[in-house]
N, C-alpha and C positions, 0 to 999 in steps of 0.2 A: 704953702712954702715948705712945710714939714714933709708933705707927701713927695714933693719934687726932690728934696734932699735924700729921702729914703730910697726913692727910685734910682737916683743917680748912684748912690752907694751900692745898691744891689746890682745895677747894670755894670758898674766898674768891677765888682767881684766876679761876675760871670765872664767878662772880657779877659780878666787876668787868669782865670782858672779853667776856662771852658774849652781847652784844646789839649788833647793828650790821651795816652793810654797808661794803664797801670796793672801790675800783677801783685806787687808787694809794696810796702811803704818805702823801703830803701832799695834802690836799684844799683847793682854792681856795674858801673859804667864801662869797666874794662872788658865785659863779656856780654854777648848778645842774649844768652839764654839764662833763665832763672831757675832756682831750685823748685822741685816738684814734690808734692806729698805723695810718696810712692813706696812700693815694696817689690824688690826684684828677687824672684825665686828661681830664676833659671835662664834669663836672657844673657847670652854670651856673644862673642864675635863670630862664633861658628854656628850658632843656632838661636832662633829660627832664621831661615832664609826666605820663607814665603808665608803669606798671610791670606786668610779669608776675612774680609771685613763684613760681618753679619749686620743686618738691619738694626739700627739703634732704637732703644726704648726712649720715649720722650715724655717726661712727666711735667714739662713746662707748659705754659698756656699757649705758646707759639707753635702752631702746627707744623711749621717748616724747620723747627730747631733740630730735630733728629736727622733730617736730610742734610742740613748744612754741616753738622758736627761729623757725621759719617764721611762726607766728602773730604773734609779737612783731614781726618784720620787717614783716609786712603792716600791722599797726596803726601802727607808727611811720612807715613810708614813706608812709602815707596823708597825712601832713602835707606831703609834698613834691609828690605828684601822685596821680592816680586809680590804684588798684591793681585789676587784673582779679580777679574772684572766684576764690578758690582751688579751689572745687569744679569750676568750669568748666575751670580749668587742669589739674586732675587727670584730667578726662575726655579732654583732648587729649594729655596726656603718655603716650607709648607706651614709652619707654626711659628709666626713671628715672636721674637723675644723669648724663645724656649731654648734652654741650654742643650738638651738632647738633640734638638733639630739643628742647632748651630754646629754641633760636633759632627752630625751626619753630613751636613753640607760641606764642611771643611775636609772630611775624609773623601767625599766624592770628588772634590776638587784637588785632592792630593797635595794640600798645603801643610806646612809644618805647624802652623798655629792659627787660631781663630780669635778675632778681636770682637768682643762684645762691649757695647757702650751704652751709656744712659745720660741723657741731658737732664740734669737736676734742676737747672734754672736758666731761663733766658727772659730778661725783662728790659724794657726800654721806656723812656719818657722824654718829653721835650717841653721847654718853657722859654718862650721868646727866642733868644739867640742860643739857647743851651739845649743840647741833646745828650742824653745819658743812656749807656748800654751796659748790661752786666750779664755774663754767662758763667755757668758752672757745669763741668763735665767730668764723668767718671768712666774710666776705661779699664778693662781687664783682658789680658792676653792669656789664652789657654793652650796648652800643649795638645795637639791633635792626637798624638799617640795614646795618651793616658787620661786626658781630660783635666790634668792638674794645672793650677794657675802658674804662669811663668812671670807675670808682671801685673801689678795693680796700681793705678794712679788716679788721683783726683786733682783737678786744676780749676782755677777761676781766672777770669780776666774782665776788665772793665774799660770803658772809654768815655770821655766827655769831649764834645766837639761843638763848634759853631754850626748853625744851620737849623735850629729848631723852629725858627719863625716861619719857615716855608710851609709848615704843616698847619698853620693857622689861617692860611689863605684859602677861601672856598674855591674849589676848582674841580671840574668833572674828571680830571685825570689824577687827582690827589692820591687815590689808592695805589696807582701804578708808581708814582714818584716815591711814595712812602715805602713801598716794597723794595724798590731798587736801593734806596738809601739804607734801610735796615739790613738788607741782604749783604751789601758791601761791608758795612761796619761789623756785623756779627761774624761774617766769614773771616775777616781779618783777626778777630778775637779768637775764634776757634783755631785758626792757623797758629796763632801765638802760643796757645796752650799745647797743641799737639806737637809743635816743634820743640817745645820745652821737654815734652815727654820723650821724644826721640833722642834728644841730647842726654836725658837722664838714663835712658836704656843703653845707648851706644855713643858715649861722648867722643869716642875716637873718630866717628864719622863726621862730626860737625865742629871739631876743634878749630879755633881761629889761629892763624899764624902768629908766632911770637914776635 
């Protein structure tokens, strides 16, 4: 009886809290974007107008985290200026995660700035009906002309959703289902962070109508 009561209480808590996303404890409901921990040393309305999104360093345990974060930055920073195609950037990059190589690539692509990123953390877990995801990302934008930082930001995002139980079911296609689920969730979280960064850099681009 005691076990049944404890299980019911735990299940109720999961059902009541198991769906949603968060970046901060208090959310300003009147605005879509949230404050970002950042330092702006030179981003203006006039400059930069183009970006090279260099391959991201990934120090998390998920091997796909750097790829997802970089793709989200590419999509979000496209609101600010033209981003050089990532496949062309990859062909030019010879020493991954190297600052000098990143600058060389950006200058060959004739972009105003190069974006260097690092996935600090990406973790996920599931328990019965509950699935939890957390990511943390650091991004620095450097001026291609002189190599000086224009903008540095760190952001985090998390989600908790229904759906954890599916990963307890033995199934030969389980790895594929799991990858699709985590890919969707983590891409949403990276997009949330990177759009916050874009709004932080250039709030004039994403201002909501009064």
